C-alpha positions in Angstrom: 19.5 -19.1 -0.1 19.5 -21.6 2.2 18.4 -25.3 1.9 16.1 -26.4 4.1 15.9 -30.2 5.3 12.3 -31.4 5.3 11.1 -31.5 9.0 10.9 -34.7 10.4 8.8 -34.4 14.0 5.5 -35.2 12.9 2.5 -33.2 15.7 -0.3 -34.9 17.4 -3.8 -33.9 15.7 -5.2 -30.6 15.9 -8.3 -30.2 18.1 -11.1 -30.1 17.1 -12.6 -28.5 20.6 -13.7 -25.0 20.8 -14.2 -22.4 23.5 -15.5 -19.4 23.7 -15.6 -16.4 26.3 -16.7 -12.5 26.4 -15.0 -9.8 27.2 -15.9 -6.5 28.6 -15.2 -3.2 26.5 -12.5 -1.3 27.7 -10.2 1.4 27.0 -12.0 3.2 23.6 -12.0 6.6 22.9 -13.1 8.6 20.4 -16.3 10.5 19.0 -19.2 8.1 17.4 -21.0 9.3 14.5 -25.2 9.0 14.1 -25.9 5.6 12.9 -22.3 3.9 14.2 -22.4 0.6 16.5 -19.3 0.1 18.8 -19.4 -3.8 19.1 -18.0 -6.3 21.7 -16.2 -8.9 19.4 -16.5 -12.5 20.4 -14.5 -15.8 19.1 -13.9 -19.3 19.6 -10.2 -19.9 20.4 -8.8 -23.6 19.4 -7.7 -25.0 22.1 -5.1 -27.1 20.4 -1.7 -25.4 21.9 -1.2 -24.7 18.1 0.2 -21.1 17.0 -2.5 -18.9 16.8 -5.8 -18.0 13.7 -6.3 -15.0 12.0 -10.1 -13.6 13.2 -10.8 -11.1 10.4 -11.4 -10.7 7.2 -9.3 -7.5 5.0 -8.9 -6.3 1.2 -8.8 -3.5 -1.1 -10.6 -2.6 -4.4 -8.6 0.3 -5.2 -6.1 2.9 -4.1 -6.2 4.3 -0.6 -9.2 2.3 -0.1 -9.9 -0.6 2.9 -12.9 -2.8 4.0 -12.5 -4.9 7.3 -14.9 -7.4 8.6 -14.9 -9.3 12.0 -17.2 -10.6 14.2 -19.0 -9.3 17.4 -20.5 -11.0 20.9 -23.5 -11.4 19.1 -21.7 -13.4 16.5 -23.2 -10.8 14.1 -20.9 -9.6 11.1 -19.3 -6.1 11.6 -17.2 -4.0 8.9 -15.1 -0.7 9.3 -13.8 1.2 5.8 -11.1 3.4 5.1 -11.9 5.6 2.2 -9.4 8.3 1.0 -9.4 10.9 4.2 -10.9 8.7 7.3 -12.5 6.1 8.8 -15.9 5.0 8.5 -18.1 5.1 10.0 -16.2 6.4 12.9 -12.1 5.8 14.1 -13.7 2.9 17.1 -17.0 2.7 15.1 -18.4 -0.4 13.3 -21.0 -1.1 10.9 -23.2 -4.1 11.6 -24.1 -6.5 8.5 -26.4 -9.0 10.5 -26.1 -12.6 10.2 -24.7 -15.4 13.1 -21.3 -16.8 12.5 -19.3 -19.7 14.0 -15.6 -19.0 12.3 -13.5 -15.7 10.8 -14.9 -14.4 7.6 -13.1 -14.4 4.4 -13.7 -11.1 2.0 -12.6 -10.5 -1.7 -13.0 -7.8 -4.1 -13.3 -8.8 -8.0 -13.2 -4.9 -8.9 -13.8 -1.5 -7.9 -16.6 -0.7 -5.4 -17.2 -4.2 -5.3 -17.0 -6.6 -1.9 -18.0 -10.3 -1.2 -18.1 -11.3 2.2 -18.1 -15.1 3.5 -18.8 -16.9 6.8 -19.7 -20.2 8.3 -23.4 -19.9 9.9 -24.4 -21.5 13.3 -25.7 -24.4 11.0 -22.4 -24.8 9.6 -23.3 -23.8 6.0 -21.8 -21.0 4.4 -23.4 -17.5 3.6 -22.3 -15.0 0.9 -22.6 -11.3 1.5 -22.1 -8.7 -1.5 -21.2 -5.1 -1.7 -22.8 -4.2 -5.2 -22.0 -0.5 -5.3 -24.2 1.2 -3.7 -26.2 -0.8 -1.4 -25.4 -4.4 0.5 -26.8 -7.7 -1.3 -29.4 -9.2 -0.5 -29.9 -6.5 2.3 -27.9 -5.1 5.0 -28.6 -7.1 7.4 -29.2 -10.7 5.2 -27.1 -13.1 4.0 -27.5 -15.6 1.3 -27.4 -19.0 1.9 -25.0 -21.2 -0.1 -25.4 -24.6 1.4 -22.7 -27.1 2.7 -21.8 -28.3 6.0 -17.8 -26.8 7.0 -15.5 -28.0 9.4 -12.9 -24.5 8.5 -13.6 -20.8 8.1 -14.0 -20.3 4.2 -11.2 -19.1 1.9 -12.2 -16.9 -1.3 -9.9 -15.6 -3.9 -11.2 -14.2 -7.5 -8.6 -14.4 -10.5 -11.2 -12.1 -12.8 -14.5 -9.5 -12.5 -17.1 -11.0 -11.8 -16.1 -14.2 -10.8 -14.9 -15.8 -7.0 -13.6 -19.3 -5.8 -14.7 -20.2 -2.8 -12.7 -23.5 -0.7 -13.6 -24.6 2.9 -13.5 -28.1 4.6 -16.3 -29.8 5.0 -17.3 -32.2 8.1 -15.0 -35.6 6.5 -12.1 -32.7 6.1 -11.8 -32.7 2.8 -11.9 -29.6 0.5 -15.0 -28.4 -1.3 -15.1 -26.1 -3.9 -17.8 -23.2 -5.0 -17.3 -20.9 -7.7 -19.3 -17.8 -9.5 -19.0 -18.0 -12.8 -20.6 -14.4 -13.6 -24.2 -15.4 -13.7 -24.5 -18.0 -11.6 -23.6 -19.9 -9.0 -21.3 -24.0 -10.0 -22.4 -26.4 -9.3 -25.3 -25.1 -7.7 -26.8 -22.5 -5.6 -26.7 -24.6 -2.7 -24.0 -27.9 -4.2 -20.3 -27.8 -3.3 -17.4 -29.6 -5.7 -15.7 -32.3 -3.8 -11.5 -31.9 -4.3 -10.4 -34.6 -2.1 -8.1 -34.8 0.6 -8.0 -35.2 4.4 -7.3 -31.7 5.8 -4.8 -30.5 9.2 -5.3 -27.5 8.7 -7.8 -24.3 6.8 -6.9 -23.6 3.2 -5.0 -21.2 1.4 -5.9 -20.1 -2.3 -4.4 -17.8 -4.2 -4.7 -16.8 -8.1 -2.0 -15.7 -10.1 -4.0 -15.2 -13.4 -7.1 -15.5 -15.4 -8.7 -19.2 -14.9 -6.1 -20.1 -12.4 -5.9 -21.3 -8.6 -3.8 -23.1 -6.2 -4.8 -24.3 -2.9 -2.6 -25.5 -0.2 -3.4 -27.1 3.4 -1.8 -29.4 5.6 -2.7 -33.5 5.5 -3.1 -35.4 8.8 1.3 -36.2 8.2 1.6 -32.7 8.3 2.9 -32.0 5.3 1.8 -29.1 2.7 -0.6 -30.6 -0.3 -1.4 -28.2 -3.4 -3.6 -28.8 -6.2 -4.0 -26.1 -9.1 -6.7 -25.2 -11.6 -4.7 -25.2 -14.7 -7.6 -23.6 -16.5 -9.4 -27.2 -18.1 -8.8 -29.4 -15.3 -7.4 -30.5 -11.7 -3.8 -30.5 -11.6 -2.7 -33.7 -10.2 -6.3 -34.3 -10.6 -9.8 -34.2 -9.2 -9.4 -36.0 -6.1 -5.5 -36.1 -5.8 -3.0 -33.7 -4.1 0.9 -33.2 -4.6 2.8 -33.7 -1.8 5.7 -30.8 -0.9 6.9 -32.0 2.1 7.7 -30.4 5.5 6.0 -30.7 8.9 3.8 -28.0 9.7 2.6 -26.0 12.9 0.3 -23.4 11.5 -2.0 -22.8 8.4 -0.2 -22.0 5.3 -0.2 -18.7 3.6 -0.1 -18.2 0.0 1.0 -15.6 -2.5 1.6 -14.7 -6.2 3.5 -11.4 -7.2 3.3 -12.6 -10.6 2.1 -15.0 -13.1 3.4 -18.4 -12.8 5.0 -17.1 -9.2 3.8 -18.4 -6.2 5.4 -18.0 -2.6 4.3 -20.1 0.6 5.2 -19.6 4.2 4.4 -21.8 7.4 6.0 -22.3 10.9 8.0 -25.6 11.6 8.0 -27.7 14.3 10.6 -25.3 15.6 8.0 -22.6 15.1 10.3 -20.5 12.9 9.0 -19.5 9.5 9.6 -21.6 6.6 9.5 -20.8 2.5 8.9 -22.6 -0.7 8.5 -21.1 -4.2 6.9 -21.6 -7.7 9.3 -20.4 -10.2 7.8 -20.6 -13.1 9.3 -24.2 -13.8 10.3 -26.3 -10.4 9.9 -25.8 -6.8 12.5 -23.9 -4.7 14.9 -25.0 -3.1 12.9 -28.8 -4.1 9.7 -30.4 -4.5 10.0 -31.5 -0.9 12.5 -28.9 0.6 11.9 -25.4 2.8 13.9 -22.3 2.6 14.3 -21.7 6.5 13.6 -18.0 7.4 14.3 -18.0 11.3 12.1 -16.5 14.5 10.1 -17.8 16.6 6.9 -17.3 16.4 3.5 -17.7 18.3 1.3 -17.1 15.8 0.2 -18.0 11.8 2.4 -16.3 9.2 0.7 -13.2 7.3 1.8 -12.6 3.8 1.6 -9.8 1.1 3.1 -8.6 -2.4 2.8 -5.0 -3.0 4.4 -5.3 -6.4 6.5 -8.1 -8.5 9.3 -9.4 -6.3 8.0 -7.8 -3.6 6.9 -9.8 -0.3 6.5 -8.8 3.5 5.7 -11.2 5.6 4.6 -10.5 9.4 4.2 -12.3 12.3 4.3 -12.5 16.5 6.8 -13.5 18.7 7.2 -15.0 21.2 6.6 -11.9 23.1 3.4 -11.4 21.5 4.4 -8.4 19.1 4.5 -8.0 15.4 7.6 -9.0 13.7 8.1 -7.9 9.9 10.7 -9.5 7.1 11.0 -8.3 3.0 12.3 -9.8 0.3 13.4 -7.0 -1.9 13.8 -8.2 -5.0 17.0 -9.5 -4.7 17.8 -10.2 -0.7 16.0 -11.2 2.8 15.6 -7.6 4.6 16.8 -7.6 7.3 18.4 -11.1 7.0 17.6 -14.1 6.1 17.2 -15.2 9.7 16.8 -11.8 10.9 13.1 -10.2 11.4 12.1 -6.5 11.9 10.2 -5.7 14.9 7.1 -3.4 14.6 5.9 -3.0 18.4 3.2 -3.4 19.6 1.9 -6.5 22.0 -1.2 -8.5 20.7 -3.7 -11.5 21.1 -4.4 -12.3 17.4 -2.0 -12.9 14.3 -1.8 -10.2 11.6 -3.7 -9.4 8.7 -2.3 -7.1 6.0 -3.0 -5.9 2.6 -1.6 -3.7 -0.3 -3.0 -0.9 -1.8 -0.4 0.4 -4.2 3.2 -0.3 -4.8 5.2 0.5 -1.8 2.3 0.4 0.4 1.2 -2.1 3.2 -1.6 -1.7 5.9 -1.0 -4.4 9.2 -4.2 -5.1 11.5 -4.2 -6.8 14.8 -5.8 -7.1 18.4 -4.6 -5.6 21.2 -4.1 -7.1 24.6 -7.5 -5.1 25.3 -8.8 -7.0 22.3 -9.1 -3.6 20.4 -8.1 -3.6 16.5 -5.0 -1.7 16.1 -3.3 -1.2 13.0 -0.2 0.4 11.3 1.2 1.3 7.4 4.1 1.3 5.9 3.4 4.3 3.5 6.3 4.5 1.1 9.5 6.2 3.5 7.9 5.6 7.4 5.9 3.2 9.5 3.1 5.0 10.5 2.2 6.3 13.4 5.5 5.0 14.3 7.9 1.7 14.2 7.2 0.9 17.8 3.6 2.4 17.6 0.1 1.3 16.3 -3.6 3.3 15.8 -6.2 2.0 17.7 -9.3 1.6 15.6 -11.8 0.4 18.2 -14.1 -2.7 19.1 -13.1 -5.8 21.7 -12.2 -8.8 19.9 -11.7 -12.3 20.8 -9.6 -14.6 18.6 -11.2 -17.7 16.6 
């Protein structure tokens, strides 16, 4: 693997200005089920000319199960699921979950038949809804107010059954944290723990085992910063952050494929993909160095691991098609700098999830702003290497 010299070009600060637009429903066919909703999806796009950020939440709680969430033009949350053999409520339909949101959602599952969704309301507070196994709580259209004032989308992660950790940037651009401990919200139902820092990007959080958390974000110098919960304390301190170098042009994306293993990805100022790994005892290629993986990208990266020593990375090229690279356990496929073209033309970055070994599901918005889906079935891409399945709706970016 190549060693990447730390980038030295600094970016201007990201714009906080948001724009919105509405799109006419077009090009969606299929049969509607009774009670299904076919929403038009809206979002607020960053006015700054940085690579595009994600717009939807995707999670899985068992084999052959997928749950997708997005925000409608009425600013409400919408949901679709794949359960064994069919899309529910229908291929083009979406279930309305109420609320009014200004940022993309974050979805997580801590066990079978359990979902937790978080979003930032129009009052900039954090809101939460859960699927308990038989119903939506607090109700199909109501949301639990978790307080706070936020300047970023939420980032939720779970390290065990009945455990949730949520992160977001406050109006001071510092990092804030709340946890569900199994019986209560800590530090309180509406309170948040300050973790310090001043950030230019959304947070990315990951758990590689029980009672372990790792959080990443870009500082005002656009370098990558890291903090960890070690099981008893925050490292390097409650308010401190470890500098991992680099200068980046995208939100970070972190993943763990086993205990004591981390992989972090981001776009450099040349819009190529860069990578760093925690190997269990040291940062590779160094604490401040990054491995260059080539490509020229127009979106944030999305990374997923379906097993030990396996990584799959997705992003949009300058032609807005989807591209893919995999770490196979001993080498990068198709090469350290090469990328596999998966076709399509997209208006949003990808979201990817794995519900088992050798299985991948990828989602993105087409030029008609409908949701599209592709799956790796274990031996081939479905519906084809360049084809995509339309799941209806009309979305915009955040």
